[in-house]
N, C-alpha and C positions, 0 to 999 in steps of 0.2 A: 504493500500500500504506500501511496505517496507520502502519507503522514509519518511513516516510519522508514523513510529512505535512509540509506547509509551514505555519509559524505564520501566514504572510501570507494563508492561506486563510480566516482568521477576522479579525474586527475587534478592535482593541485594547479598544474599549469593551465587548466581550462578555466580558471577563475581569475578575474581582474579586479583590482581595487576600484571602488566607486567613490565612497566618502565615509565619514565617521562622525559621531557625536561624542558626548562625554562618556557614555557607557557602552556603546556598541560600534562595530566597524562592519562595513558592507562590501561584499564582493559579488560581481555579476558573472554568470556562466557564459562562456564563449565557446564551449566545446560542441561537438556534434554527435558524440557516441551515445549519450544517454538522453532520450527524449523527455524523461521525467524532470530534467533540470532546465530544459529549454524555456526561456522567458522567465527565469526565476533568479532571485538574488539570495545570497547566504548572509545572514545577519548573526554575528558572533559577539559575545560579551568580551569586554576588555578587563584587564587587571592592571593596577598601578605597578610600576616597576619595582617599588619597594615591597610590594606584596607578592612578588613573583615566586617566592619559595613556599607560599601557602599550599597546604594539601587539603583537598576536599575529602569528606568522609567517605567511607566505603559503602554507605547506604545507597539505595536506589535514588538516583538524582531525579527530582521532579522535572516536568516539562518547564521550559522557560516561562516565567510568570506572565510574560507579554501575551502568550497565546491564550491562556485562561482569561486574562483581563479583557482581551479583545472579544472573546466568545461570550463571556458572562456579563460584561459591563458595557464596553464601547458599542457593541453591535446592537444594543437596545437604545442607544442614544443617537447613532449615526446610521443612515441607510447603508446597506452593504455595498451598493453601487459605488460609493465613494471611498471604500476601504480596500486595501490589498488583501489577498488571500494569504493566510499564515498556516504553516504546517511545521510539525516537529521533524528535525533531521538528527540522526545519531552521529556523533563526532568520534574522532580518533586522534589521539595525541600526536602520533608520529606524522599523520597526514597534516594536521594543523601546523606542526613544526616545519614541514616542507613548504606549506603555503606561506608561512611567515618569512622564511628565507627567500622565497621568490618575490614577494610583493611588499616587504616592509619598506624598501627604498622608494616606493610610490607614495608613501604617506607623508604628510607635511612634517617638517623637522620638529616643530614644537609639539606635535602629537607623539612622535617617536621618543622624545625625551621624557615623556610622562608615563606612557602606558604601552601595553601590547596585548595581543590576543591571549585570552585565558585558555591555555592549551589543556588544562585539567578538566574543563567542562566536558560532559558526556553528551549534551544535547544543545542544539542550536535551533535557529528559525530559518525556514525556507519561505520566502515571500515573493509576491508578484514583482517582476522587474518593471518598474514604471518609467525608467529613463533609458532603457536599452533598446536595441533594434537598429539595424544598419541605416544610417542617415537620419535617424529620428532626432529631432530637437526637442528638448524638454527643459522646463524652468522650475526650479524649486524656490519657493518663497516661504519665509517664516513670518506670518502676518503679525504676530504678537497681540497685545491687549487691544480689543476693539470696543471698549466702552468706558464711560466715566462713572465713578461710583456715586451712589446717592449720598445725601448729606447726613442721614440719620445717625451714623456711628462715627463720624469724623470729628476730630478735635477742632477747637478754634484756631489752633496753630496750622492745621493742614487743610481745612475745608475749602478755603479760597483757591489754593493751588490745585488740589485734587479734582475739584469740580470744574476747572477751567482748562487745565493742561493734562493731557493723557499721560499715563504712567510711562509709556515708551519715550515720549519726548523729554520728560523730566530725567529719565534714566540716561538718555542720550547726552544730556548736558553734563551729568556726572561723569560719564565715560570720556567725554571730550576733555574735561578738566584733568583726567588721569592719563591722557595721551592717546586715546583711541581716535580712529578716523571719524570726523564729523559727518553727519548725514541729516538731510532735510526731510527724510521720510517720516510721515505720520500715519500710523495704522488707521486712524479714523477716516482718512481719505480713501484708503483701499477698501474699507468695509462700507463706504457710503452708498454704494450702488448708484453713484452719480458719475457719468462718463468723464466729465472734466476732471473731477477729483481723483478718479482711478488713474487716469493718464498722468496726473501730477505725481501720484504715489509711485507709479512704475518708473517714471523719469528719475525720481529721487533715488530709488533703489538702484537703478542702472548707473547713475552718476557716482554713487558711493561705491558700487562694484568696480567701476573703472579706477577711481582714485585709490582704492585700497588694493588694486590688482587681485580682486576676488577673495580677499582675506576675511571680509565680513561674512557672518554665517547666515544672514537673512535673505540672500539672493545668490543663486547659482544657476549657471547654464550648462547643460549637458548636450553633447553631440555624440550619437552612437554609444551612449552609456558612459562617456568620459567627461570629466569636468573640464570646461573651457575657461581659461583665464585671459584677461585682456592682453597681457604681455606675451602670451603664447601663440596668438593668432596673427598670421602674416599674409597668407595667400588669399586671393579673392575667391568668392564662392562661385563654382561652376558645376561641380559634380558632388556626389555624396561622399566621395573619399577625400575631398580637400577641406581644410579647416575654414571656419568662418572668419570674416574680417570684421573687426569692431569699427563700424562706421556709423554715421548718423542715419543713413538709409536703413541699415540693418537694425539699428536701435528703434526706428519708427516702425519697421515691419514687425518686430517682436512686440512693441508696445501696442500696436493695433490689434494683433492677434490675441495677446493676453487680455486686453480690455474687453474684446468681444466675448471671450470665454468667461470672464468674471461676471459680465453683465448677464450671461445666459445660464449661470449655475447658481444653485442655492447654497453652495458649500460655505461661503463666507458668512452668510446669514445664520447657518446652523452653528458654526464655530462661535460667532459673537453672542448668539442667544445662550449657548451653553456656558460660555465664560461668565456672562452677566448673572444668569439665574443661579449658577452654582456659587457665586461670590456675592451673596446678598449683604454681607456684613462688612466687607473690606477687612483687611488684616487687622485694622485697629479695633473694629467691633468684635472680631473673633477673639482677640486677645482680652478684651474686656469681659466677654462672656465666659471665657475660660477661667479668668481670675475669680469669677463668682462661684465656680464649681470646684476649683482646685483647693487643696488644703495646705500642707506644708510646703509644697513646691510652687505655690502661687507667685511668690516673689520673683521666681525665675521665668515667669510668663510662658509663652509658647515653647521656649527652649526646653521645658521639662516634659513635653509630649514626645514620647518615643515609641510607644506600642503601636505597631502597624495593624490595620484591620485584616481580618482573614478574608478569603474569597467569599465565604458565606456572608460575612458582614457586608461586603460590597454588593452581593446579590440583593440583600435586604434593603440596602440604601437605594439602589436603583429602583426597586419596586416602590419605595416610599417617595422618591423624587418624582416619579411619574404619576403619583396620586396625591397623597395628603400634603407633601412638602410644599406644593404650590399654593396651598391655602393657609399656611402658617403666617402669622403676623411678624414678618422679618424686621419691621421697624422696632418691635419689642420682643426680641427672641426669648424663648423659654429656655432657661438653663438646663432643663432635663433633656434637651435636644442637642447638647454640646457635642456628643460623639458624631452625630450626623452632620453638624455644621463643620466640624474639623474635616470629615471625609469629603464634604461638599467642596471645601476650599482646595483640598488636594486635587480633586477631579477638575476643578476650574483651572488649576495650575497646569494640568496636562494639556488642556485646550489652549491655554495662553502660550504654550511652548511648542505646539505642534507645527508641522510644515504642510504645505500643499504642493503637489506636483502637477504641473500643467504640461501635458504633451501637446505641443503646438504645431507639429507637422513634420514633413520631410524636407531635408536640404534641397532635394531635387523636386521642384514643384510639380513636375509631370507625374509623380507617383502619388497614389492615394494614401492617405493616412488618417487614422481615427484620432480625433482630438478628445481629450478627456481631462477631468480634474479629480484628483484623489487626495485624501488626507493621510499623512504618515506621522511617525514619531509620536504615537499616542501611548507613551510609556507611563506606568504608574509611578507617582512620586511618593517617597517615604515620609512618614510623620516627622522624622528628625530634621527635616528641612524647614519646618515652620519657624523655629527660633531665628534662623538665619534670615529668612524672608522678612520677619518682623523688624529685625535690626536694619536690613537693607532698605526697607520701606522708609524707615525713619531717616536714614542717611540721605536717601534720594531727595526727599522733600526739603530737608534742612539745607542741603547744598543748592537746590534749585532756588530756594528763597533768596539766597545770596546773589543770584544772578542780576537782580535789580530790574527784571522785566518778567512779564507773565504772558506766555504764548496762549492763545485761545484755540483749542482744538475742537472744531465743530463736530457734534455728534452726527 
């Protein structure tokens, strides 16, 4: 069965590096010998270099939690048409070691200096390849936060900023002060369903992509499954085997195609709605509610929340979210619901950090290609992130207030 494929049924040299995030690394199948792998990507967990000597227990390793989370939680919130198929694949340490030796040099240097493939894992994830295919052009966008919080739970110190300037734009200011590449991108424009504002958002993402030579993680272009960087493209576009040239005409072609796709899909509306309805309290309100229910650890705030929900807990929450949760008085939250509010915020964070893949066509315009929009990177966030998010939120607003101006992000 495809769900129990062995990675050793393929050759390491048949897989090419695609991209990676903080926790996983992705390879795309380029072989021809095994049809079960055609059109699929291999998603592997990573381990920090300092933890590379860790030994997993001899017990039966569970399936990657991503698969169960998608099946029992995400699939009830997002139509399957917008999600990749996920299956379990059985791993092999010597095979993973060979893959790492072959492809580690394709990874960004800053990634290689921090982590590597967790070769002791026995199970990985096989998913739909959304960026591959000969001559296929695909764009990955990380939209980020698509809403402004309500005033109910905000302090006097933060309410003016948070209800006027979106979280991403405030965070961008903080990052620019710390040396990151500046960007004019505002997620509220992308989510607006307004053609003029969507074009503005895409142009801002494109310009930041060029200025940073593709190092920012919220906009990527793939051709035939490979990441394209502005500095790597030289030859003009004439056939599917020649690289793209970064010109204004290509920029406008991509912008026009992306805009049409985004106006025609409900994906961004789904993401924004889930972000907003799952984060009714803001991190400030969540911290206040938790302090009302915690005892000895209350003084450490959300940093004291460490116990992760079980899969059964998540099933119960989704059932509640789809029914009674929507009728609760979120302006006056009941402390007895604190566990569900904590879980709700975690799930909102998943949708705030997800990406969308837009397959926008063939390099060779004479060939037919199916355009599509899909959501990826819907990973479960752990409870022990909450304390850091609370502190980061405080820092972002405090630093933004020192800017001396207040940007207005239209909803």
